[in-house]
NUROPA-651721 format. One record per atom (N, C-alpha, C): atom name; z, x, y; residue in three letters. Coordinates in nm, 4 decimals. Each point is the difference from the previous one (the first is absolute). Example, Ala and Ser with C-alpha at 12.3 -4.5 7.8 and 13.67 -1.06 7.14 Angstrom:
SITE:N:0.7800:1.3190:-0.5690:ala
SITE:CA:0.0000:-0.0890:0.1190:ala
SITE:C:0.0000:0.0900:0.1200:ala
SITE:N:-0.0720:-0.0350:0.1050:ser
SITE:CA:0.0060:0.0820:0.1190:ser
SITE:C:0.0730:-0.0770:0.1090:ser
***
This chain:
SITE:N:13.4640:9.2442:10.7276:unk
SITE:CA:-0.0160:0.0834:0.1176:unk
SITE:C:-0.1410:-0.0204:0.0564:unk
SITE:N:-0.0067:-0.0461:0.1220:unk
SITE:CA:-0.1279:-0.0260:0.0658:unk
SITE:C:-0.0412:0.1225:0.0803:unk
SITE:N:-0.1220:0.0451:-0.0278:unk
SITE:CA:-0.0519:0.1153:0.0729:unk
SITE:C:-0.0805:-0.0512:0.1188:unk
SITE:N:0.0277:0.0497:0.1212:unk
SITE:CA:-0.0755:-0.0476:0.1160:unk
SITE:C:-0.1479:0.0386:-0.0112:unk
SITE:N:-0.0835:-0.0867:0.0516:unk
SITE:CA:-0.1435:0.0249:-0.0029:unk
SITE:C:-0.0330:0.1238:0.0827:unk
SITE:N:-0.0678:0.0952:-0.0631:unk
SITE:CA:-0.0384:0.1212:0.0710:unk
SITE:C:-0.1420:0.0464:-0.0328:unk
SITE:N:-0.0649:-0.0681:-0.0965:unk
SITE:CA:-0.1360:0.0397:-0.0376:unk
SITE:C:-0.0823:-0.1262:-0.0283:unk
SITE:N:-0.1065:-0.0168:0.0772:unk
SITE:CA:-0.0811:-0.1220:0.0009:unk
SITE:C:-0.1474:0.0371:-0.0135:unk
SITE:N:-0.0749:-0.0783:-0.0755:unk
SITE:CA:-0.1443:0.0217:-0.0157:unk
SITE:C:-0.0759:-0.1237:0.0445:unk
SITE:N:-0.1044:0.0219:0.0797:unk
SITE:CA:-0.0889:-0.1079:0.0430:unk
SITE:C:-0.1397:0.0334:-0.0498:unk
SITE:N:-0.0613:-0.0917:-0.0747:unk
SITE:CA:-0.1337:0.0208:-0.0546:unk
SITE:C:-0.0973:-0.0917:0.0722:unk
SITE:N:-0.1033:0.0609:0.0588:unk
SITE:CA:-0.1026:-0.0716:0.0762:unk
SITE:C:-0.1292:0.0006:-0.0806:unk
SITE:N:-0.0639:-0.1167:-0.0130:unk
SITE:CA:-0.1262:-0.0099:-0.0745:unk
SITE:C:-0.1137:-0.0300:0.0962:unk
SITE:N:-0.1014:0.0885:-0.0016:unk
SITE:CA:-0.1191:-0.0208:0.0832:unk
SITE:C:-0.1152:0.0808:-0.0601:unk
SITE:N:-0.1221:-0.0464:0.0220:unk
SITE:CA:-0.1159:0.0717:-0.0552:unk
SITE:C:-0.0042:0.1456:0.0453:unk
SITE:N:-0.0279:0.0893:-0.0944:unk
SITE:CA:-0.0169:0.1405:0.0321:unk
SITE:C:0.1270:0.0827:0.0016:unk
SITE:N:0.1174:-0.0645:-0.0135:unk
SITE:CA:0.1246:0.0765:-0.0016:unk
SITE:C:0.0188:0.0701:-0.1346:unk
SITE:N:0.0473:0.1241:0.0064:unk
SITE:CA:0.0333:0.0774:-0.1190:unk
SITE:C:0.1392:0.0582:0.0203:unk
SITE:N:0.0894:-0.0178:-0.0971:unk
SITE:CA:0.1364:0.0498:0.0178:unk
SITE:C:0.0079:0.1515:0.0143:unk
SITE:N:-0.1018:0.0706:-0.0467:unk
SITE:CA:-0.0005:0.1454:0.0151:unk
SITE:C:-0.0214:0.0409:0.1452:unk
SITE:N:-0.0686:-0.0848:0.0764:unk
SITE:CA:-0.0350:0.0301:0.1383:unk
SITE:C:0.0827:-0.0832:0.0980:unk
SITE:N:0.0160:-0.1264:-0.0305:unk
SITE:CA:0.0623:-0.0962:0.0915:unk
SITE:C:0.1465:-0.0216:-0.0379:unk
SITE:N:0.0813:0.0955:0.0433:unk
SITE:CA:0.1428:-0.0004:-0.0334:unk
SITE:C:0.0744:0.0679:0.1145:unk
SITE:N:0.1114:-0.0597:0.0360:unk
SITE:CA:0.0815:0.0594:0.1054:unk
SITE:C:0.1474:-0.0193:-0.0355:unk
SITE:N:0.0797:0.0968:0.0354:unk
SITE:CA:0.1437:-0.0090:-0.0239:unk
SITE:C:0.0725:0.0180:0.1324:unk
SITE:N:0.0838:-0.0960:0.0315:unk
SITE:CA:0.0826:0.0042:0.1210:unk
SITE:C:0.1420:0.0324:-0.0440:unk
SITE:N:0.0543:0.1072:0.0525:unk
SITE:CA:0.1318:0.0453:-0.0445:unk
SITE:C:0.0937:0.0159:0.1190:unk
SITE:N:0.1186:-0.0560:-0.0136:unk
SITE:CA:0.1065:0.0263:0.0962:unk
SITE:C:0.1201:0.0504:-0.0790:unk
SITE:N:0.1059:0.0265:0.0693:unk
SITE:CA:0.1211:0.0483:-0.0654:unk
SITE:C:0.0543:-0.1023:-0.1007:unk
SITE:N:-0.0271:-0.1292:0.0262:unk
SITE:CA:0.0610:-0.1053:-0.0809:unk
SITE:C:-0.0981:-0.0857:-0.0796:unk
SITE:N:-0.1300:0.0154:0.0256:unk
SITE:CA:-0.0938:-0.0950:-0.0610:unk
SITE:C:-0.1358:0.0652:-0.0214:unk
SITE:N:-0.0645:-0.0344:-0.1117:unk
SITE:CA:-0.1353:0.0465:-0.0296:unk
SITE:C:-0.0870:-0.1213:-0.0309:unk
SITE:N:-0.1143:-0.0074:0.0667:unk
SITE:CA:-0.0987:-0.1040:-0.0266:unk
SITE:C:-0.1284:0.0675:-0.0454:unk
SITE:N:-0.0536:-0.0457:-0.1128:unk
SITE:CA:-0.1268:0.0501:-0.0502:unk
SITE:C:-0.1017:-0.1135:0.0139:unk
SITE:N:-0.1106:0.0280:0.0677:unk
SITE:CA:-0.1070:-0.0977:0.0191:unk
SITE:C:-0.1215:0.0525:-0.0754:unk
SITE:N:-0.0536:-0.0818:-0.0903:unk
SITE:CA:-0.1111:0.0435:-0.0840:unk
SITE:C:-0.1114:-0.1033:0.0056:unk
SITE:N:-0.1226:0.0475:0.0230:unk
SITE:CA:-0.1165:-0.0868:-0.0005:unk
SITE:C:-0.0686:0.0014:-0.1350:unk
SITE:N:-0.0391:-0.1176:-0.0472:unk
SITE:CA:-0.0731:-0.0152:-0.1259:unk
SITE:C:-0.1180:-0.0940:0.0232:unk
SITE:N:-0.1014:0.0114:-0.0858:unk
SITE:CA:-0.1178:-0.0856:0.0135:unk
SITE:C:0.0036:-0.1215:-0.0917:unk
SITE:N:0.0893:0.0021:-0.0999:unk
SITE:CA:0.0000:-0.1106:-0.0962:unk
SITE:C:0.1362:-0.0146:-0.0668:unk
SITE:N:0.0137:-0.1076:-0.0734:unk
SITE:CA:0.1257:-0.0324:-0.0668:unk
SITE:C:0.0386:0.1060:-0.1030:unk
SITE:N:-0.0967:0.0453:-0.0793:unk
SITE:CA:0.0286:0.0965:-0.1061:unk
SITE:C:0.0623:0.1283:0.0558:unk
SITE:N:-0.0539:0.0461:0.1115:unk
SITE:CA:0.0548:0.1201:0.0630:unk
SITE:C:0.1393:-0.0279:0.0560:unk
SITE:N:0.0208:-0.1200:0.0503:unk
SITE:CA:0.1328:-0.0373:0.0510:unk
SITE:C:0.1049:0.0082:-0.1102:unk
SITE:N:-0.0367:-0.0421:-0.1201:unk
SITE:CA:0.0931:0.0076:-0.1132:unk
SITE:C:0.0379:0.1456:-0.0264:unk
SITE:N:-0.0992:0.0879:-0.0004:unk
SITE:CA:0.0259:0.1426:-0.0235:unk
SITE:C:0.0903:0.0585:0.1078:unk
SITE:N:-0.0267:-0.0350:0.1262:unk
SITE:CA:0.0814:0.0497:0.1113:unk
SITE:C:0.1429:-0.0538:-0.0105:unk
SITE:N:0.0135:-0.1272:-0.0335:unk
SITE:CA:0.1340:-0.0586:-0.0135:unk
SITE:C:0.0790:0.0721:-0.1090:unk
SITE:N:-0.0646:0.0285:-0.1125:unk
SITE:CA:0.0688:0.0715:-0.1087:unk
SITE:C:0.0402:0.1400:0.0455:unk
SITE:N:-0.0898:0.0679:0.0699:unk
SITE:CA:0.0292:0.1342:0.0521:unk
SITE:C:0.1186:-0.0045:0.0958:unk
SITE:N:0.0008:-0.0981:0.0883:unk
SITE:CA:0.1087:-0.0113:0.0975:unk
SITE:C:0.1318:-0.0357:-0.0670:unk
SITE:N:-0.0052:-0.0830:-0.1036:unk
SITE:CA:0.1216:-0.0326:-0.0755:unk
SITE:C:0.0574:0.1271:-0.0618:unk
SITE:N:-0.0867:0.0833:-0.0551:unk
SITE:CA:0.0436:0.1275:-0.0589:unk
SITE:C:0.0575:0.0934:0.1068:unk
SITE:N:-0.0499:-0.0114:0.1227:unk
SITE:CA:0.0440:0.0867:0.1093:unk
SITE:C:0.1293:-0.0469:0.0656:unk
SITE:N:0.0516:-0.1147:-0.0433:unk
SITE:CA:0.1286:-0.0466:0.0497:unk
SITE:C:-0.0043:-0.1001:0.1138:unk
SITE:N:-0.1163:-0.0609:0.0248:unk
SITE:CA:-0.0014:-0.1031:0.1038:unk
SITE:C:0.0928:-0.1133:-0.0410:unk
SITE:N:0.0593:-0.0649:0.0979:unk
SITE:CA:0.0956:-0.1076:-0.0269:unk
SITE:C:-0.0582:-0.1381:0.0263:unk
SITE:N:-0.1158:-0.0044:0.0651:unk
SITE:CA:-0.0624:-0.1260:0.0369:unk
SITE:C:-0.1488:0.0234:0.0193:unk
SITE:N:-0.0818:-0.0875:-0.0576:unk
SITE:CA:-0.1449:0.0065:0.0200:unk
SITE:C:-0.0434:-0.1289:0.0670:unk
SITE:N:-0.0740:0.0154:0.1083:unk
SITE:CA:-0.0560:-0.1152:0.0693:unk
SITE:C:-0.1518:0.0156:0.0009:unk
SITE:N:-0.0683:-0.1094:-0.0294:unk
SITE:CA:-0.1458:-0.0027:-0.0030:unk
SITE:C:-0.0519:-0.0712:0.1235:unk
SITE:N:-0.1125:0.0464:0.0535:unk
SITE:CA:-0.0571:-0.0651:0.1177:unk
SITE:C:-0.0487:-0.1402:-0.0355:unk
SITE:N:-0.0336:-0.0765:0.1015:unk
SITE:CA:-0.0444:-0.1377:-0.0187:unk
SITE:C:-0.1318:-0.0138:-0.0729:unk
SITE:N:-0.0688:0.1106:-0.0261:unk
SITE:CA:-0.1241:-0.0030:-0.0771:unk
SITE:C:0.0225:-0.0219:-0.1487:unk
SITE:N:0.1258:0.0069:-0.0428:unk
SITE:CA:0.0347:-0.0253:-0.1396:unk
SITE:C:0.0450:-0.1444:-0.0148:unk
SITE:N:-0.0271:-0.0585:-0.1149:unk
SITE:CA:0.0460:-0.1363:-0.0274:unk
SITE:C:0.1410:0.0046:-0.0578:unk
SITE:N:0.0661:-0.1147:0.0001:unk
SITE:CA:0.1313:-0.0096:-0.0635:unk
SITE:C:-0.0117:0.0335:-0.1490:unk
SITE:N:-0.1101:-0.0425:-0.0625:unk
SITE:CA:-0.0216:0.0288:-0.1424:unk
SITE:C:-0.0093:0.1507:-0.0242:unk
SITE:N:-0.0722:0.0704:0.0860:unk
SITE:CA:-0.0096:0.1460:-0.0145:unk
SITE:C:0.1364:0.0656:0.0191:unk
SITE:N:0.0756:-0.0491:0.0972:unk
SITE:CA:0.1343:0.0535:0.0215:unk
SITE:C:0.0859:-0.0214:-0.1243:unk
SITE:N:-0.0109:-0.1166:-0.0615:unk
SITE:CA:0.0760:-0.0294:-0.1218:unk
SITE:C:-0.0417:0.0916:-0.1140:unk
SITE:N:-0.1307:0.0253:-0.0120:unk
SITE:CA:-0.0481:0.0887:-0.1061:unk
SITE:C:0.0525:0.1418:0.0181:unk
SITE:N:0.0038:0.0470:0.1240:unk
SITE:CA:0.0553:0.1334:0.0262:unk
SITE:C:0.1497:0.0008:-0.0274:unk
SITE:N:0.0691:-0.1035:0.0459:unk
SITE:CA:0.1451:-0.0094:-0.0176:unk
SITE:C:0.0382:0.0102:-0.1482:unk
SITE:N:-0.0785:-0.0637:-0.0861:unk
SITE:CA:0.0306:0.0017:-0.1431:unk
SITE:C:-0.0107:0.1388:-0.0611:unk
SITE:N:-0.0708:0.0903:0.0663:unk
SITE:CA:-0.0181:0.1352:-0.0525:unk
SITE:C:0.0992:0.1001:0.0602:unk
SITE:N:0.0870:-0.0479:0.0855:unk
SITE:CA:0.0985:0.0849:0.0666:unk
SITE:C:0.1364:-0.0162:-0.0662:unk
SITE:N:0.0906:0.0970:0.0232:unk
SITE:CA:0.1381:-0.0203:-0.0464:unk
SITE:C:0.0565:-0.1283:0.0618:unk
SITE:N:0.0858:-0.0660:-0.0731:unk
SITE:CA:0.0531:-0.1296:0.0467:unk
SITE:C:0.0782:0.0121:0.1299:unk
SITE:N:0.0458:0.1188:0.0331:unk
SITE:CA:0.0786:0.0206:0.1220:unk
SITE:C:-0.0863:0.0295:0.1221:unk
SITE:N:-0.1335:0.0058:-0.0182:unk
SITE:CA:-0.0897:0.0346:0.1101:unk
SITE:C:-0.0719:-0.1250:0.0521:unk
SITE:N:0.0403:-0.0500:0.1170:unk
SITE:CA:-0.0671:-0.1175:0.0561:unk
SITE:C:-0.1431:0.0332:0.0437:unk
SITE:N:-0.0893:-0.0960:-0.0235:unk
SITE:CA:-0.1387:0.0108:0.0455:unk
SITE:C:-0.0313:-0.1292:0.0739:unk
SITE:N:-0.0384:0.0129:0.1273:unk
SITE:CA:-0.0316:-0.1176:0.0800:unk
SITE:C:-0.1374:0.0118:0.0602:unk
SITE:N:-0.0456:-0.1086:0.0565:unk
SITE:CA:-0.1309:-0.0021:0.0653:unk
SITE:C:0.0154:-0.0659:0.1364:unk
SITE:N:-0.0651:0.0567:0.1004:unk
SITE:CA:0.0028:-0.0565:0.1342:unk
SITE:C:-0.0668:-0.1375:-0.0054:unk
SITE:N:0.0605:-0.0983:0.0628:unk
SITE:CA:-0.0602:-0.1339:0.0026:unk
SITE:C:0.0017:-0.0540:0.1426:unk
SITE:N:-0.0805:-0.1018:0.0216:unk
SITE:CA:-0.0185:-0.0561:0.1333:unk
SITE:C:0.0197:-0.1506:-0.0039:unk
SITE:N:0.0358:-0.0562:0.1158:unk
SITE:CA:0.0087:-0.1448:0.0119:unk
SITE:C:-0.1416:-0.0570:0.0018:unk
SITE:N:-0.0120:-0.1304:-0.0161:unk
SITE:CA:-0.1316:-0.0646:0.0025:unk
SITE:C:-0.0714:0.0259:0.1329:unk
SITE:N:0.0744:-0.0048:0.1087:unk
SITE:CA:-0.0588:0.0250:0.1318:unk
SITE:C:-0.0526:0.1436:0.0100:unk
SITE:N:0.0795:0.0947:-0.0488:unk
SITE:CA:-0.0428:0.1402:0.0024:unk
SITE:C:-0.1207:0.0219:-0.0903:unk
SITE:N:-0.0035:-0.0688:-0.1137:unk
SITE:CA:-0.1145:0.0130:-0.0907:unk
SITE:C:-0.1275:-0.0485:0.0668:unk
SITE:N:0.0086:-0.1047:0.0792:unk
SITE:CA:-0.1184:-0.0494:0.0719:unk
SITE:C:-0.0502:0.1066:0.0978:unk
SITE:N:0.0923:0.0650:0.0679:unk
SITE:CA:-0.0382:0.1079:0.0919:unk
SITE:C:-0.0626:0.1170:-0.0765:unk
SITE:N:0.0577:0.0342:-0.1151:unk
SITE:CA:-0.0520:0.1095:-0.0806:unk
SITE:C:-0.1399:-0.0318:-0.0542:unk
SITE:N:-0.0240:-0.1260:-0.0309:unk
SITE:CA:-0.1303:-0.0396:-0.0545:unk
SITE:C:-0.1137:0.0412:0.0935:unk
SITE:N:0.0259:-0.0033:0.1293:unk
SITE:CA:-0.1026:0.0416:0.0965:unk
SITE:C:-0.0320:0.1491:-0.0131:unk
SITE:N:0.1001:0.0808:-0.0333:unk
SITE:CA:-0.0201:0.1442:-0.0164:unk
SITE:C:-0.0836:0.0323:-0.1236:unk
SITE:N:0.0140:-0.0826:-0.1023:unk
SITE:CA:-0.0646:0.0276:-0.1272:unk
SITE:C:-0.1223:-0.0862:-0.0254:unk
SITE:N:-0.0459:-0.0692:0.1047:unk
SITE:CA:-0.1163:-0.0893:-0.0156:unk
SITE:C:-0.1277:0.0783:-0.0236:unk
***
């Protein structure tokens, strides 16, 4: 029995973010999105575990996380909970490089 996606978590990593302060929940009749800001990988792991306990069905990490970090988080989640990371094409990465120069 496949349960339709109704609860999603997005974790954003940036300097100065704290999950206690930088958190927002978007709720509709059919869908809930939780957006949480973290300053580092270690805090992201804690937030991911908390969200898994809260019943999120999918965790997506912002492009500030590496594939390796996403894999490390994924290994600590239930096997039924997908964890992905936003990625960009080579052309988009070149454009992003200007933002982070």
